[in-house]
N, C-alpha and C positions, 0 to 999 in steps of 0.2 A: 843847361843845368841838368845834372843827373838826378836820379830819383832820390838818392840819399840827401842831397842838398835841399830838394823840394820838401822832403819830410821834415828836415830840420827847420825850415822856414815856417812850416805849419805848426810845429810844436812851440815855436817861439811866440806865435799869435794865439793867446788863450781863447779869444772869442771864436776864431775859426775852428779851433780844436774842439771846443764845446759843442758847436753846431754840428760838426761831423759825428761826434759821439752820440748826440741825441738822435740824429738821423739813423745811425746804425741800430740803435736800440728800438726805434719805432719800426724799422723794417723787420727786425726779429719778432717783435710782437705781432705784426700783421701776418707774418709767415706762420707763426704758431697758431693763430686764430683760424687761418684758412685750413691748415692741416688738421687741427682738432675738429673743425666742422665736418670735413670729409670723413674723418675716422668715426665721428658720432653717427653720421648718416649710414656709413657702412655697417657699423655694429647693429643699429636698429633695423636696418633692412634685412640683415641676416636673422634677426629674431622675429620672424613673421609669426603671427598668431595662427592657431589652428582654425581652419575654415569651418564654419558651421555646416551641418549636414546639408547636402545639396537638395535633398528632397524632404526636408523637415516640414511637415504639414502645418499650416497656419489656418485655422478656421476663419472664414471670411464670408461676407454676404454682399450682394449687389441688388439695388432696387431698380426695377425696370417697369416703366420708363423712369429716367432720372428726374423728370418733372411730373408731379402729380396734379390732377384736376379734382377739385372737390366733387365728390359723388362718383368719381371714376374708379375703375379697378386697377390695381397695381399688383406686381409679382415680386416676391423676395426670393432670390436664388442664392443658395449657399453652396460652398465647396470646401473640401478638406476637413470635414467634420467626421467624428467617429461614426462608423457605419451602424445602420439599423438602430438609431437612437431617436428619442423624442426631443423635439426642439420647440420651445415656446417663443412667440413673437409679440413684442410690446411696441406700442406707438406712443411717442412722447413729443412734446413741444420743446423748442430750444430753451425756454425759460424754466423748464421743469428739471429738477435735479434728483428726482426719485422715480422708481419704477412704478407704474400703475398697478393697482391690485388685480386688474383683470387683463388677461392677454387678448390680443386681437385674434389670434388663431394659433393652431398647433399643427405641426407637420412631423414627418419621420424621414430620416435620411435613408438613402438607398445603399446598395452594396458598395458603391464607390465613395460614399461620404458626401453625396450631393443631395439637394432638395430644391423644390420650387413650390412656394406657398402663395396663393393669391389672397388679396384682402381688398376691402373697399374703404376709400377715404371718405368718410361720411361728412355731411355738411353740419359740423358741430360749431358751436359758438367760440370754442377755444382757438379755432384757426382763423378767426376774424382779423387778428393783428399779427399773424405769423406768415412768414414767407418761406419757411422750411419746416420740416419735421424729421424726426430721427426714429428709425426702426432698430430695435435692440433684439437680438436673437441670443438665446442661451439655453443650454441643456438643463434638464430638471435638477441634475446634481450640481450644476454650477461649474463644471470643469471647463467648459468651453463657452466663451462669450465673444460676440462680434456685434458691431453696429454700423449702420450706414445712414447717411443723410440724403434727403431728396428735397427738391424745390416744389413749393406749392405755387402754381401758376397764377390763378385768380381766385377771388373769394366773392360769392354772391351774397350780399348782406340780406337781401330779401329772401324769405323762405319760399321754397317751392310749394305751390298750392297742394295742400293735402286734404284729404277727407277725414274728418274726425269721426271716430267710431261712436255710436250711440251707446250710452251706458244704461243698463237695465238690471233690475233685480233678477238674480238667477232663479230659474224654476226648480232647480234641484239643489240640494244642500252642498254637494261636492261634485267635481268633475269625474267622469269615468276614466279609468286608467286604460289607455289605448296605446298601441305602438306608434311611434313617429311615422307619419306617412312617407312613402317614397317620393321620388322626384316627379313621378307621373300622376300623383294624386290630384284630384280636381280642386280647383280654387274654392275657398270658402264663399258661401252664398250670402249676399247682402240681404238682410231681413229688416223689417220695420219693428222697432222695439215697442212694446206696449207702454201706454202712458202710465207712468207710476202714480199710484194712489197717494193721496195726501197722508203724510205721516201722522200718526197719533201723537198727540202732545204727551210729553213725558210726565210721569207722576212726580210728586214731590219727593218720593223716596230716592235718596242718593244711591247711585250705582257707579260701578267702576267704568272707565272709558273703554272704547273698543280696542282690541288687541290687533296690532298690525300683522297681517298674514305674511308669512315668510316661507321660503323654500331653501333646501340645501341640495347642492349637486352631488350625485353619486358617481359621476364619471367625468371625463373630459367632454363637456357638453357645449355644443355650438349654440350661440345666441344669434337668432335670425331676425330679419326685419318684419316678418309676419308669421302667422300661425301655420306653418307648413314647410316641408323640406324644399319647396320650390322657391322659397325666399332666400335672398342673399344672406350670407353669414357676416355678422358685424362684430363678433367678439367670441369670447370663450370663457366658460366657467370651469375652473379646475375642481377636482374632487374635494369636497369639504367647504367650498365657498358658498356663501349665502347671498340672497337678494330679497328685496321686498316684493311681494306679489301685488300687482295692480288690478288684473282682470283675468278672466278665463275665456277660452274660445267657446262657441256654442256647443261644439261636440265634446267639450271637456278634455280634449287631448293636448291642449297647449296652454301655457301660462304666460301672461304678459307681466314682465318684471321691470323694475327700475334698474337700469344698467348704467352705473356711473362712468364706465369706460367711454361712453359716447354722449354723456349728459342727456340721455333720452331713455326711451324704453326699448325693450326687445322681447322676443318670444323664445321659450324653451319647451321641449317636449316633456309631457307628464311622465313618460316611461322611465326617466333617469333622474328623478328628483324625489325628495321627501318634503311634503308640504305640511305646514302647521297653521292653525287658526284661519282656515280658508272657507268657513261656512258662509260668510257674508260677502264673499268676493263677487263683484258684479261681472256680467257677461259683456264682452266686447264684440260687437258685430262689425266685422271688417269687410269693406266692399271688395269687388274683384280686383286682382292685381293688375296695375297698368304701369306704363313707363313713366307717367307723370305723377303717380300717386304713391306715397310711401305710408303705409298704415302706422299710425301712432295712437296714443291714448293719453288722455289728460291724467296727470299724476298729482296727487296731493302732496303737500309739503310734509315729507317724512324724513326720518334720519337715514343716512347712507348705510347701506348694508356692510357687514363686515366681511373680510376675506381671510381665508385660511393662509397662514404664512407659509411660503415656500422659500427655497434658497434664492433670495433676492440678489440679482447681479448688480454690480456697480455701474453707475451711469458715467460714461466718458463723453463729455461735451467737446473735448479738444483731443489731444493726443493720448492714446492708451499706452502707458509706459510699463513694460514688464522688465524687472531688474533681476539679473541672475548673479549668483555668487561664483561664477566661473567665466572664463574668457570665450567659450565656444557656444554660449546660449543653450546649453544642454540642461535637461531635467526640467523641473517645475520652477517658475519664477518665485523668488523669495518675497518680492514686493511688487504689487500691481497698483498703479495710481494714475490719476488724471494730471497730465502736464500741459499747461496752457501753451507754452512755446518750448522748442528745443534750443535752448540757449543757456548752457551751463559751463561754469568754470569752477570745478570742485577742487582744483589744485591737488593737494595730497590728502584731502579729506574724503570721507565716505559719502556716497551720494544718497544713502538712505539707511535706516536702521536695519541691521542684519546683513548689510552689504559691505564687503571689505573695501579698504581705500585703494587697493590694487587688485589686479586680476579679477575684474568684473566685466559684465556686458549688459547691454540694454537693447530692447527691441521696441520701437515706437510704431504704431499703426494708426491709420486715420483714412477716412473717405472724405474727399473734398471735391467741390465743383469747380471746374476750370472752363473758361471760355476758350473757344478755338484759337489756337496759335502755337508758336514755338516758345518754349520756356527754357531758361538756363537756371539750373539748380546749383547752389553753392553750399559748401560745408567747410568750416574751420575746425580741425580736429587734432587731437593728440590722444589716442594712437590711431585706430583703424575704423573705417566706415564703409558701409555698403548701402546704397539707396536704390530702391525698386519702385517703379510705377507700373501698376497693373501686372505685377510679378515679372516685369522686364527690368534687367539691371541697367541702371543709368550711371551710377558712380560706383567704382570698385577700387577701394584703397585699403584692403584688409591686411595691413602689416604695421609693425611698430614704426613710429616716426615721432619727431618733435612737432610742435604746433605749426601747421601749415594749412593752406587752402586747396581744396579740390573742387572740380566742377564737372557738370555734364549737361547736355542739351537733349530735349525731346519735344517733338511736336505732339500736342494733345488735342483731341477733338472736343467739341463742346459737350459737357456733361460731367458726371461724377466719376472720379478715378480713385483707385486704391493706392495709398502711399505706405511704404514700409521702409523704415530706417533702422539699420542694425549698427551697433557701436560696441567697441571693447576698449579697455584700458589695461595695459600690461604693468608698467612701472612708471614712476614719475608723476607729472601733472596729468590731470584728467580734464580735457576741454572738448566741448562740441557746441557748434553753433551752425544752424542751417537756415537758409532762406532761398528764395527763388524770385525770378523776374521774367516778365514777358518781353521777349526781344523782337517778336514779329507777330503781326496779326494775320498775315497772309499764310495760306497753306503752302507746304513745301512743294517742290517741283513734282514730286511723285506722291500724290495723296493716296492713290489706290495702292493697297499692299501687293507686293510681288514676292511670292514664295521662291526661295532659293536656298540650297544647302550643298555641302560637299563633305567628303569623308577623307580622312588622312590615309587610309589604306582600304582597298576594296577586294583584296584576295589574300586568303590565309588559311591555315590549317585549324581544325577544331581543337580546342575552343578558341574562337577568333574574337579579339577585342577591337572595336572600331570606335573612333571619335568622330562624331558628326558636328559640323559647324553650321550654324544658322546664318546664312548670308542674305536673308530676305531684306527687301527694300520697302519703303512706303510707311504708311501709318497703320500699324496693327497692334492689337493689345491682347490677343489670344492666339495660341498655337496648338497644333495637334500633330504629333509624330506617330508614324506607323512604320515599325522596323521590319515588317514582313514575316516575322516568326510568331505573331500573336501578342507581342509586347507593344505598348503604346506609352506616350508621355505627353503631358499638357504644358510642359515648360517651354518657354521661348528661348532659353539659353542654350548654349552648346551642350550636346548630350554625349555620353559614353555608353556603349551598349556591347554586350558579349553574346555571341552566337554559340550555342552549345551543340548544335548538330550540323552535319554537312548539308550543303544545298546552295541554291541560288535564290537570293532574297530581293524582293522589290520594296523600295523605301519610298514613303510619301511624306510630305510636309504640307500642312494647311495653315495659313495665317489669316486672321480676321481682324478688321478694324472698322472705324466709323464709316468708311467709304466702300466697304465691301470685303470680299475675301478672295484668296487665291490659293490654289493647290498645285504643287509640282510633284511629279511621279517619275521615278527612275527604275525601270524594269530590269530585273536581274543585275541590280547595281552591286550587290555584295555576293561574292563567291566564297563559300566556306568548303574547304577540301577535307576529305577524310584522311586518316593517317594509317598507312599500311605497316603491319608488324607480322613477323612470322618466326618460327623456330624449326630446327631440323634435328633428326636423330637417325642413326643407321638401323636397318632392319636386322633383327637377331639372326645370326647364321648366314646372312647375305651381305657381306661387307660392302659391295658395290651398289647396294640399293638403299636409298635415303628416303625417309618419310618426312614431309614438310607439313607443318600445322599453321594455318592462317590465324593469327592472334589479333587481327584488326577489330576495332570496336564497332565501326559503322562500315558496312559494305553490302552490296547486293551483287557484285560481280568481281571476279579476280582474274588477273593476268600474270602468269609466271614466266620467267626466263631462267632456265636452269644452268646457263653458262656453258653448255656444251653444244649450242646451236639448236636446241630443242625448247619448245614452249608448252604451256598448258593453261587451262582455264578452270580446272577443278578447284574447289575451295581448299581441300587438304590432300594434295596429290602425293603419290609415291613414285619416285623416279629412279631408274636404274642407269648407272653410268657404265660405259664400255670399259673404261680403264680407270685405275686409281689416279688421283691427282688433286689439285686445288682448283675450285670453281667459284665464280662469283654469281650468286643467285639473286635475282631481282623480283620484286613483287609490287604491283600497284593495284588498287581497288577503286571501285566506282560506287558512289552512293548518291541518290537524288540527282542523277544526271551529271555528277561532278567526279572527275578522276583525281585520285591523290597523286602526289609525287611518288616516284619509285623509291622503294626501300631495298637496299642491297646488303647481303651478308656473304662472307667467305666460308665455303664449306670444303673441308678436307675429306676426300674419299680415299680410304686406305684399303689395301688388298688383304690385310690381316683379318683373320676370323676373330671377331670380338669374343671375349671370354664369357662364359655362363657359369656362375658360382653354384656349387651344390655340395652337400655332405650328408653323412649318416652317422649315428651314434648308437653304441651298444655297451652296457645296458642303459636305459633311460630312467630306471627307478631302482631304488635300493636304500640301504642304511648307510649313514656316515660312519667311517670314511668310505666313499663310493668312487671307484676307479672306472672311468668311462673311456672307451676306445672310439676315436673319431676316424672316419674314412672320408678323404677328399674325393668327391665325385664330380668336380668341376670339369667343364669342357671348354674348347676354344684355345686360343693362343694367349697364355698369361705367363708372366715372369715373376710375379710376386704375390704373396698371400699374407693375409692378416687375420688371425683368429682372435675372437673375443669370447671367453667362456662364461661370462655373465657374473662371475664372482670377483672381478677385478683382475683376473689373470688373463694373459694373452700369449700368443705364439706367432711366429712368422714363417714357420715351415710350410712348405707346399705338400708335404707328405701326409702321413696319417698320425696325428699326435695322440698322446694319452694324457688324460688329466684326472686328478683326484680331487673330489669335493669333500672337504672336512667338516662342513657346517650344513645343518639341515636347511632346507629351503627349496624354492623353485627357480630355475635358472634358464635364461634365454641365451642361445649361442648364435654367433654371427661370423660369417666368413666373407672376406672381401678379396677378390682376385683382380689383378690389373695386368694389362699387357698392351701391345701396340694398338690393338683394336679398341681400347677403352677399359673401363672398369665395370665390375658387376658385383652385387652384394646378395648373399643368401642369408636370411635371418629366420630362425625357427624359435618362435615365442614359447616360453614355458616348456622347453624340451626336456630338461633334466629335473627330476623330483627326488630330493634326498630327504628321507624321513627318519623317525625315531622308532626303534624296535618296540613292538607291542609287548606288554606284560599284563596278562589277565589276572584279575583279583576281584574278590567281592566279600561282603559280610552279610550275615543274616541275624535277625533278632525277632522273637526268641527262638531258641533252638530245641525247646522241649515243651511239652504240654499235652493236653488231652484234645481230642477231636471235639468240635472243629477248631483247628489251630491256625491262626492267622500269623503269617511270618512276613516280615519286611526285608527285602533284599536290596542291598546298596552296591552299586557298581564302583569298584575301587581300581579299575584297570587304568593303566598309563600307556602312553605311546600315541601313535598316529593311526587310529582305527576308525572305521565308519560303519561297521556292522557287528551285531552281537546276537548270539543264540544261547538261550538258557534252557537247560534240562533240569527241572525242579521236582518232577514227579513222574511216575511211570505213566506213559501215554500223554504227557503234557510237555510241550516245548513252547517257548516264547521268543519272539524275534524283537529286538530293540535294545538300545543301550541305556535307556533311562531306568531309574530305580522303580520298583514296583512291589506289590503285595500279593501274596498267594495264600489261599486258605486250603489246608489239608483236611480232608474229610475221612480219610482212612488211617488207621493206626499202623505203626511200623517205623522202621529206620529209613530215612530218605537220603539219597545221595544227590548232590547238586553239582552241575557241570556248567561252566561258562566258557564259550568259545568266541573270540574276537578276531576280526580280520580287517585289513586296510593297508594303506601305504607302508605301515610299520610291520607288516607281515601277519602271520596267523599264529595265535597262541591260545592254549586251552588250560583252564584251571578247574580241578575237580576236588570236592570235599566229600569223602565217602561217609555214609551214615551220619551226616551232619545234623539232620533233623530227626528227633525222637518224638514220635506222636503216639500217645497212649490212648487206649480205648476210653470211651465215655464212662464216667463213674456213676454206677447205679446204686440206689439205697439198699442196704443189707438188713436182713431180719436180725433181731437181737437173739443172743444165745440163751437157751432155756436153762434155768437152774434146777437143781434137784427139788423134789417135792418137799413141802414143809420147811424149805430153806429160803432165806431172802434172796430175791433176784438181784443180780448185779447190773441189770440194765439201767443205765443212768438216764435221768431226764435231760432234755436238751439244755446245754449250758450256754450262758451268755458269752462266755469266753472260751476259746479253744485250749485253755490251760488244763493240762492233765495232772492229776495228783498221783504220786507213787502209791502202789497198792499197800493197803494196811489190813492186818488180820484182826485187829481188835479196835474197831472204831468206837469212839465215844460220841455221845450226842453233843451237838453244838447249837447254841441259840442263834448263831449268826445266820443271816439270810444268804442264800445262794442265788446266783443269776440264772436260775433255771426256770422252766415253766412252772406255773402255779401247781403245787401238789394237791392231792386229794385230802379231804379232811377226815376220812374214815380212820378208825383205830387199827393199826396193823395187827395182824394175828401172828402168833409165834410160829416159826417154821416147824415142819415135821422133823423129828430126830432122825428119820431114815432118809438118807439122800436118794434121790432118783437118778437114774442114768441121764446123762446129758442129751437133751433133745432140742429140736429146733423150735419147739413151742415155748412161749413165754410162761413164766411162773404165774400162778393164779394169785389174785389179790382182791380184796374187798374194795379196794379203791377203784373209782371209775377211770377207765383209760382215756387219755386225750384223743383228740381227733387225729386222723391219719396225717394231716399236715398242720403241725402246731404253729401257732403264731410266735413270732419272735419274742423272746422274753424282754421284759422291761429292765431298765438299768438297775433297779432295786427290787429284788424278788421278796415276796412275802415269806416270813418264816413258817415252818410247819406248825400245825395246831397242837401237835402232841410231841412230847420229847421221848424219842425211843430209848429204851434201855440198852445198855451195851450188851454184847453177847456174854453168855455165862462162861464160855470157854474160849480159849485162844486156839484158833485153828492152827494146824501144823503148817509149816512153811512148805511151799512146793520145792521139789528138787530142781537143781539147775538145768536139768534136761527139759526139752520141750514137752515131755510126757507129763500129763497131769499127776499130782501127788496122790498116793494111795490112801493115806489116812483120811478118815472121815471126820471132819471137825464137828464139834458139838454146835448145835444151832444156838444162836443167841435167843434168849427168851423173848424179849419184847420187840424183836425187829419187825418192822412193818414192811410189807411187800410193796415196793414202789409200783406205780402204774406203768403199764407197758406203753410204749409209744413207738411210732415210726420215725426214726431219726431222719433228718434232712440229708440228702446226698451231699458228699463233700465237694468243695470247689476244686479246680485242677491243681491248684498249688495251695494246700492248707498252711495255716500259720503254725509255727512251731510252738510247743507248750512253753508256758512261762517257766523260768528256771527255778523259781522258789515259790511253791504253793503255800497258802496259809494253812497251817495245821489245825486240826480241831482242838478243842479245849483239853481233853485228855490226850496226851501225846501218844500216838499209836506206836506200837512196837514194830520196827521194820522187820521184814522177813529175813530169814537167814540166808537163803540162796540169793545169788546176784540176779537181780531182775533184768529183763531185757530192756534196753533203753527205748524210750518212746520214739515213734516215727512221726512224720508230718501229718499222717492221717491215722489217729488211734482208733481202735475198736472198743466198744463198751465191754466191761468185765461182767462175768456172771457172778451170782451170789456165792457160789462155791468156788474154791480155787480151780478155775478153769485152766487147763494147760495153756500156758502163754506161748503163742505161736510167734516165733521171732520173725521180724521183717527181713526178707532175703535181701542181701546186698546186691547192688546193681553191678552188672558186668562191666569191667573197665578194660576190656581188651582193646588194643590200639587198632583203629581202622586203617584201611589202605587209602592213601590219598596222594595227590600231587600238590606240593607246596602248601600243606595244611598243618595247622597246629593241632596237637592231640586234644580232643574234647571228651570229658567224662560223660557217660550216659547216665542220666538221673534215674533212680529207682522208681518203680510204679507203686504208688501208695494203695493200701487196702481200701476198698470202696465203702468204709463205714466211718467216715470222718465227720465230726460235728463242725459245721462251717459258719454258724451264726457269729457275727462279729459285732461286739459292743464294747463300750468302754470297760476295761477290766476292773473288777471289784474284788473284794476279799471273798473267796468262795466259802460256801458252807458245805461241810462234808455230809454227804448223804448217808443214810443208815447202811446202805450196801457197799460203802466204800471199802470195807475190809476185804471183799471178794473181787475188787476191780483190778484187772490185770493191766499193768502198764505196758505200752507198746513202744 
């Protein structure tokens, strides 16, 4: 039967066909499951979690011995704590879930984070029904907490015979403050207490009850069994904690207190406490210290003392679980709690508040007592787990996986051991369940530890990384590595170490266990070689001579092979080759007795003379545009040149180029020459300086005035200059470019010259006769009028306004801003005029003082009204000669008082343009009067010839780049300079003879 007919028969039978179809489907399903399982494991295996830090410190403590005897001394040893920090130790019973108020003792960690603190397990009643106790260690700030449990071996219910102290009334009201005695102080002397007298019966008057004596600790104060430093420490009072005072020592240096930490009494030094209400405290006489006697005192029923609250740590009676919100146990835990067992199936939920449902990790720690034997530890996990016993790794399954079981075995000696379990969850379900079982009570074949290690590589160049493997046998729970370069490690796991310096290193490993310890040492086990490096360069002008530089980091000896059959031992040799060619040069160095491998380089020695670049430039300073001629002075064999002129321009000629600089600035020039012997560069920094042409200029203010004349000079020069010389006066020169002020003390015309110099060249600017300095203005005597004629000398006026001369003045009732006039009646002038003299006209009026006071703003009017003159005087001729006709004198004219006018200021104010005329309008004179000047002179009573003010000379001075300046005229020295607010002037009686200037 062929295959086709066989298939036809099968298809005809529906039962057989269905069975075959089902089998095929089942096989496919099984195949898919198997393949999917393998794929899942492969994917999870590739997604391994990040390992926690290998040396992440975990604070821990161990109690030695692991079994305590009541009344015996024990030691708490800590490791991996923060360095140089205070640690408090508390003692609790298993049925206590809070931290006692009083610590057993206090200690301080060393520079390595370790400590050892002894304490005494006192015979207290609370241990009567306990078989174990827990020591809790924590820092004052609560950042680190660890605990360890130990076994209490026996309990003596009957108390040790003790000698009760005798209580007596103190002879002094309070103890004396003395320093706590040292350990060598004598024991307290036992004395017989005096028989107390019968107390006096209290009166019927009601009084308040006694106040309990109390003390407060001012420091971390030890509580001792007796009144002295030679007694054992039984506890600790923290700063601020209080206790009831029971008694005082005979010398007043120690207080007996009620100490709840031991349910008994203790003693503290008076030097470190503050005591209240201690006037009636009894004296406790303690007998000498003996091994069988512990001094105690009877205590009354009082309330327990209070304790100052500190950062109270959490009590972990089971597993201390620290939960992290990441997979690598990094940072501070988010949740820390007591877990009774490690048996959790969180599924896809969060293990605690603040912890995510995925990507979290947990670390559980605990100290447990194990009997001697071999134990098998189990864990069912999803995802990763690591289990340590005494810091030795037992289970290592730190990668993603589905729920599966892992196990590990370890022989443990009798006693307390430290367990640490680390777990993480990546994604999916979160499951962990741990347990263990004792599989053998006999010791392993090799109970004694045997140290053994190996390295993956023992020889390499610096820096050299080595992986050490711990191959030790036997029972050990602590290790100490010494890598020979000063670094050590206390981890029992495999170690990786890096050597940073050459040398030969001896490595040691010590392992320690319950049955002893063992150390293995391998001398010169690791060899770290130095690394040789060097460079070479030809000597200038000697192409066959090569200089070699040793660039090795570590070496104390060098060996060279120059490749031509010659060698050397100098550190930086210079070698001369006989012929040109290609040579292979080798170098090896030695450091700390170890030779490096040889380092080789190929050196090409050419017979060509290497080039040496050089050039000159002329000129190197000037104004833009500046054309500079460069000369190539390079030597040696070169075939190409490259010029860089510093302004972005370049050239490739090997001749002598010319370059023009069009912009001001400072430029560096570089020339590179290249040839068969190499290349060389000549660079001249800030060689070319292109500046701006200097232009000297200045201004002065003011340019005229009387001595002393202070003139300010301002430098207005432009360009690039750095020095200035001023010539401002004969015999005076000033050096400096700053503005300044100069005072002229001599009159005359002054020429000023400024000369500047610098990168922009030299320039000079002069202004001839720029400054006109007039002589000092002195006061002038008034002009004398003819006899019997009114004087024309005016009184000092409040305003410098001058009135035009009038020949027929009329009296005016208005007040003038002049000095106060005299009150005498003026006499009529004599009809015969006297010749003009320098003496003032006589007058019955009293003259003012030589220096009159400034007039007030409002002058008083004259007491009498002068009559106008009877005749109108003839007008003067236009010529400066005084007029010939003699005017008739006015009949009632008063002779004004003579006065010495004030000298004028250097620049008098001009007269007001419009004077206030007197009431009778005066008749102007016929001839054209001379216009007034800035400094008018007083007029005489008679028509004094008007001296015209000479005009200033305006001849053009000689100068360089100077504008024409007019020279101001010198004013006559008889100007009235009193300055007040202008008022309407009153015409004086002698105004008709006043000459306008």
